[in-house]
C-alpha positions as CSV (number, residue, x, y, z in Angstrom):
1,M,123.4,-25.4,-6.8
2,D,123.8,-25.2,-10.6
3,S,121.6,-22.1,-10.7
4,I,122.2,-18.8,-9.1
5,L,119.9,-15.8,-9.1
6,K,122.0,-12.6,-9.2
7,K,121.1,-9.1,-8.0
8,G,117.5,-9.9,-7.2
9,L,116.5,-10.7,-10.9
10,F,114.4,-13.9,-11.2
11,L,111.9,-15.4,-13.5
12,V,108.5,-16.8,-12.7
13,T,108.0,-19.6,-15.2
14,T,104.4,-20.7,-14.4
15,A,101.2,-18.8,-13.6
16,G,100.4,-21.3,-10.9
17,A,103.5,-20.3,-8.9
18,I,102.0,-17.0,-7.9
19,T,99.9,-18.5,-5.2
20,A,102.8,-20.5,-3.8
21,F,105.2,-17.5,-3.7
22,P,106.0,-16.1,-0.2
23,A,105.2,-12.4,0.6
24,T,108.9,-11.5,0.2
25,A,111.8,-13.3,-1.4
26,Y,115.6,-12.9,-1.2
27,A,118.4,-12.8,-3.7
28,I,122.2,-12.9,-3.4
29,D,125.0,-11.0,-5.1
30,T,127.8,-13.2,-6.5
31,D,130.8,-12.9,-8.8
32,T,130.0,-16.3,-10.5
33,E,128.7,-16.5,-14.0
34,D,124.9,-16.0,-14.3
35,V,123.0,-19.2,-15.2
36,M,119.3,-19.2,-15.7
37,P,117.3,-21.9,-13.7
38,Q,116.7,-25.1,-15.6
39,T,114.5,-27.1,-13.2
40,G,111.6,-24.8,-12.6
41,I,110.2,-22.7,-9.8
42,E,111.5,-24.9,-7.0
43,E,115.1,-24.0,-7.7
44,V,114.3,-20.3,-8.0
45,L,112.7,-20.4,-4.6
46,N,115.6,-22.2,-3.1
47,N,117.9,-19.5,-4.3
48,C,115.6,-16.8,-3.0
49,Y,115.5,-18.3,0.5
50,V,119.2,-17.9,1.1
51,A,119.4,-14.4,-0.2
52,D,120.5,-11.4,1.9
53,K,118.4,-8.8,0.0
54,E,114.7,-8.3,0.3
55,I,112.5,-8.2,-2.9
56,E,108.9,-7.2,-3.0
57,V,107.4,-9.9,-5.2
58,E,104.3,-7.9,-6.3
59,D,106.7,-5.3,-7.8
60,Y,107.9,-7.9,-10.3
61,L,104.8,-10.0,-11.0
62,V,102.9,-9.0,-14.2
63,P,99.1,-9.2,-13.7
64,T,97.5,-11.9,-15.9
65,E,94.0,-10.4,-15.8
66,K,93.1,-6.8,-16.6
67,G,90.4,-5.0,-14.5
68,E,87.1,-5.2,-16.2
69,Y,86.5,-1.5,-16.1
70,L,90.0,-0.1,-16.4
71,D,89.3,1.3,-19.8
72,M,86.4,3.4,-18.5
73,A,86.2,7.0,-17.5
74,F,83.6,8.9,-15.5
75,A,82.8,12.6,-15.6
76,D,83.9,14.3,-12.4
77,V,82.0,17.6,-12.8
78,Q,79.2,19.5,-11.1
79,S,77.3,20.5,-14.2
80,F,78.5,18.8,-17.4
81,L,81.6,18.2,-19.5
82,Y,81.9,18.9,-23.2
83,I,83.0,16.2,-25.6
84,R,84.7,18.1,-28.4
85,S,85.5,17.1,-32.0
86,E,89.2,17.9,-31.5
87,P,91.5,18.2,-28.5
88,T,91.0,21.9,-28.1
89,T,88.5,24.2,-26.5
90,D,88.2,26.0,-29.9
91,S,86.7,23.0,-31.5
92,E,83.0,22.2,-31.8
93,W,81.3,20.3,-29.0
94,V,79.6,17.1,-30.1
95,G,78.2,15.8,-26.8
96,K,78.0,16.3,-23.1
97,L,78.9,14.1,-20.1
98,Y,76.8,14.9,-17.0
99,P,78.0,14.0,-13.5
100,D,79.1,10.4,-13.2
101,Y,78.3,9.7,-16.9
102,A,80.5,7.0,-18.3
103,A,82.8,6.7,-21.3
104,K,85.3,4.3,-22.8
105,I,88.8,5.5,-23.2
106,L,90.0,5.2,-26.8
107,G,93.4,6.9,-26.7
108,P,96.3,7.8,-24.4
109,V,95.5,10.0,-21.4
110,G,97.2,13.4,-21.7
111,E,95.9,16.9,-21.3
112,W,93.0,15.6,-23.5
113,T,91.7,12.1,-23.7
114,K,89.8,10.5,-26.7
115,V,86.6,8.8,-25.5
116,E,83.5,7.0,-26.8
117,S,80.3,7.4,-24.9
118,G,77.0,6.3,-26.3
119,E,76.8,7.6,-29.9
120,V,79.5,10.2,-29.2
121,T,83.2,10.0,-30.0
122,G,85.5,12.9,-29.2
123,Y,87.9,14.5,-26.8
124,V,87.4,15.5,-23.1
125,Y,89.7,17.5,-20.9
126,S,91.4,14.9,-18.7
127,E,91.3,17.0,-15.5
128,Y,87.6,16.4,-15.3
129,I,87.4,12.6,-15.6
130,I,88.0,9.7,-13.2
131,I,90.2,7.0,-14.8
132,G,92.4,4.0,-14.0
133,N,92.0,2.2,-10.6
134,S,89.6,4.9,-9.4
135,A,87.3,4.4,-12.3
136,E,87.5,0.6,-11.8
137,Q,86.5,1.0,-8.2
138,K,83.7,3.4,-9.0
139,A,82.4,1.1,-11.7
140,Q,82.4,-1.9,-9.4
141,E,80.6,0.1,-6.6
142,M,78.0,1.3,-9.1
143,V,77.4,-2.3,-10.3
144,Q,77.1,-3.6,-6.8
145,E,74.7,-0.9,-5.7
146,S,72.5,-1.3,-8.8
147,E,69.5,-3.6,-9.0
148,N,69.9,-4.1,-12.8
149,D,70.8,-7.5,-13.9
150,S,73.1,-6.3,-16.7
151,P,76.1,-4.2,-15.8
152,E,75.7,-2.3,-19.1
153,E,72.4,-0.9,-17.8
154,V,74.1,0.6,-14.7
155,F,76.1,3.2,-16.6
156,T,74.7,6.4,-18.3
157,Y,76.4,7.6,-21.4
158,A,76.8,10.9,-23.2
159,E,74.1,12.9,-24.8
160,S,75.0,14.1,-28.3
161,K,74.4,17.6,-29.5
162,E,71.6,16.3,-31.8
163,E,70.0,14.3,-28.9
164,E,70.1,17.4,-26.7
165,E,68.4,19.5,-29.3
166,A,65.7,16.8,-29.8
167,R,65.2,16.5,-26.0
168,I,64.8,20.2,-25.5
169,A,62.3,20.5,-28.4
170,A,60.3,17.6,-26.9
171,E,60.4,19.1,-23.5
172,A,59.2,22.4,-24.9
173,A,56.4,20.7,-26.8
174,E,55.4,18.8,-23.7
175,A,55.4,22.0,-21.5
176,A,53.2,23.8,-24.1
177,A,50.8,20.9,-24.2
178,R,50.6,20.8,-20.4
179,A,50.0,24.5,-20.3
180,Q,47.2,24.2,-22.8
181,E,45.6,21.4,-20.7
182,E,45.9,23.5,-17.6
183,A,44.4,26.5,-19.3
184,A,41.6,24.4,-20.6
185,A,41.0,23.0,-17.1
186,K,41.0,26.5,-15.6
187,A,38.7,27.7,-18.4
188,G,36.3,24.9,-17.6
189,T,36.3,25.7,-14.0
190,G,35.9,29.4,-14.8
191,Q,32.9,28.7,-17.0
192,A,31.4,26.7,-14.2
193,I,31.8,29.8,-11.9
194,V,30.1,32.0,-14.5
195,D,27.3,29.6,-15.0
196,Y,26.7,29.4,-11.3
197,A,26.8,33.2,-10.9
198,C,24.3,33.7,-13.7
199,Q,21.7,31.8,-11.9
200,F,21.2,34.8,-9.6
201,I,20.7,37.4,-12.3
202,G,17.7,39.5,-11.3
203,N,18.1,39.0,-7.6
204,P,18.3,42.2,-5.5
205,Y,21.3,44.4,-4.7
206,V,21.7,45.0,-1.0
207,W,24.5,47.2,0.4
208,G,26.6,45.1,2.7
209,G,24.7,42.0,1.8
210,T,26.2,38.6,0.9
211,S,23.1,36.5,0.1
212,L,22.9,35.4,-3.5
213,T,19.1,35.1,-3.2
214,N,18.1,37.8,-0.7
215,G,20.6,40.4,-1.8
216,A,24.3,41.2,-2.0
217,D,26.5,44.1,-2.9
218,C,29.2,43.8,-5.6
219,S,32.0,42.3,-3.4
220,G,29.5,40.2,-1.4
221,F,28.1,38.7,-4.6
222,V,31.6,37.8,-5.9
223,Q,32.7,36.5,-2.5
224,S,29.6,34.3,-2.1
225,V,29.9,32.9,-5.7
226,F,33.5,31.9,-5.2
227,A,32.8,30.5,-1.7
228,H,30.5,28.0,-3.4
229,F,33.6,26.6,-5.2
230,G,35.8,26.5,-2.0
231,I,37.7,29.7,-2.8
232,S,37.9,32.2,0.0
233,L,38.0,35.9,-0.8
234,P,38.3,39.0,1.3
235,R,35.2,41.2,1.9
236,T,36.1,44.4,0.2
237,T,37.0,45.3,-3.4
238,W,40.2,47.0,-2.2
239,D,41.4,43.8,-0.6
240,M,40.4,41.8,-3.7
241,E,42.8,43.8,-5.8
242,N,45.6,41.7,-4.4
243,V,44.2,38.2,-4.6
244,G,45.2,35.6,-7.2
245,T,47.4,36.3,-10.2
246,P,47.2,39.5,-12.1
247,V,46.6,39.2,-15.9
248,S,46.0,41.8,-18.6
249,Y,42.4,42.4,-19.8
250,D,43.2,40.9,-23.2
251,Q,44.2,37.7,-21.5
252,A,41.1,37.5,-19.3
253,I,39.1,34.2,-19.4
254,P,35.7,33.3,-17.9
255,G,35.9,33.2,-14.1
256,D,38.5,35.9,-13.7
257,I,37.4,38.9,-11.6
258,I,37.7,42.4,-12.9
259,L,38.1,45.2,-10.4
260,Y,37.3,48.9,-10.9
261,N,37.4,51.8,-8.5
262,G,35.1,50.6,-5.8
263,H,33.5,47.8,-7.8
264,V,34.1,44.2,-8.9
265,G,32.5,41.7,-11.3
266,I,33.1,38.2,-12.7
267,Y,34.3,38.1,-16.3
268,M,31.9,36.1,-18.5
269,G,33.9,36.3,-21.7
270,N,32.9,38.2,-24.8
271,G,33.6,41.5,-23.1
272,Q,31.0,41.1,-20.4
273,I,30.8,40.8,-16.6
274,V,28.1,39.4,-14.3
275,N,27.9,41.6,-11.1
276,A,25.7,43.1,-8.5
277,I,25.2,46.5,-10.2
278,N,23.2,48.8,-7.9
279,S,20.0,48.9,-6.0
280,S,17.9,49.8,-9.0
281,R,19.3,47.1,-11.3
282,G,20.2,44.3,-8.9
283,I,22.4,41.5,-10.1
284,G,22.9,41.7,-13.9
285,I,25.3,42.0,-16.8
286,L,27.5,44.9,-17.9
287,P,30.2,45.5,-20.5
288,A,33.6,44.6,-19.0
289,T,34.9,48.0,-20.1
290,Y,32.0,50.1,-18.9
291,T,34.6,52.1,-16.9
292,S,38.3,52.1,-16.3
293,I,39.7,48.8,-15.1
294,V,42.0,48.8,-12.1
295,T,43.2,45.1,-12.3
296,V,42.1,41.7,-13.6
297,R,42.8,38.8,-11.2
298,R,42.9,35.1,-11.9
299,L,41.8,32.8,-9.1
300,V,41.5,29.4,-10.8
């Protein structure tokens, strides 16, 4: 042959030859002058077949296509990973990557790696990101498992410092609005309880009684009123001291119950309670602070 491949060095001249190449090839050592092949891949292969040294072909072939996601990184953390303005922990953080959030690698991977994620560009500590073939594999798996048509919709990107501040403010406002709605709903229910209880003003007080029309004592009156709304209460004032949620008197709203030493009434608002007072006065209204308050309990 006019061409000799020396010491295992050979040249693949066409991309199409990759599929025709055997799993391993061989080269020979010779003292003759090196001459590069002139007639294409066939002559290279002929030289390889008579070699006495094994060569792993894939070690020498250069990939013609780059993995689609090889420039991606994924946060490998339990909570979050700071993206910092400079490659140092002393620098300001500009964004956060939460578990499995994605980023694009912009610079070389060292102790710190420069990345871009969403609207955030900065540096992350490389120990806490997945990169290279592992990132490629993770990205492919996420795309395959997702039902989104666009791969770009599969990945979640960093939240900037400004975005986090806006989100926290929005969540706080939403929580406050929800609390107001719940308070309004409770107040509405409480007012319904008060309105129902007031229907029985003037009816008799009966020790040990639970009838709203024929007579009840203080705890029997409160127990029967709340039973009408599907709320079960214990029979005695001492047991009622532990029901519901305790609130301060200045936070009391209509429908709360106020307990005293051996007595209980339903708070009406405006500093008044409706209650079964005694045998001479029956069911009526008293100032909420007519005596020392033991506790105020919220049931709705």
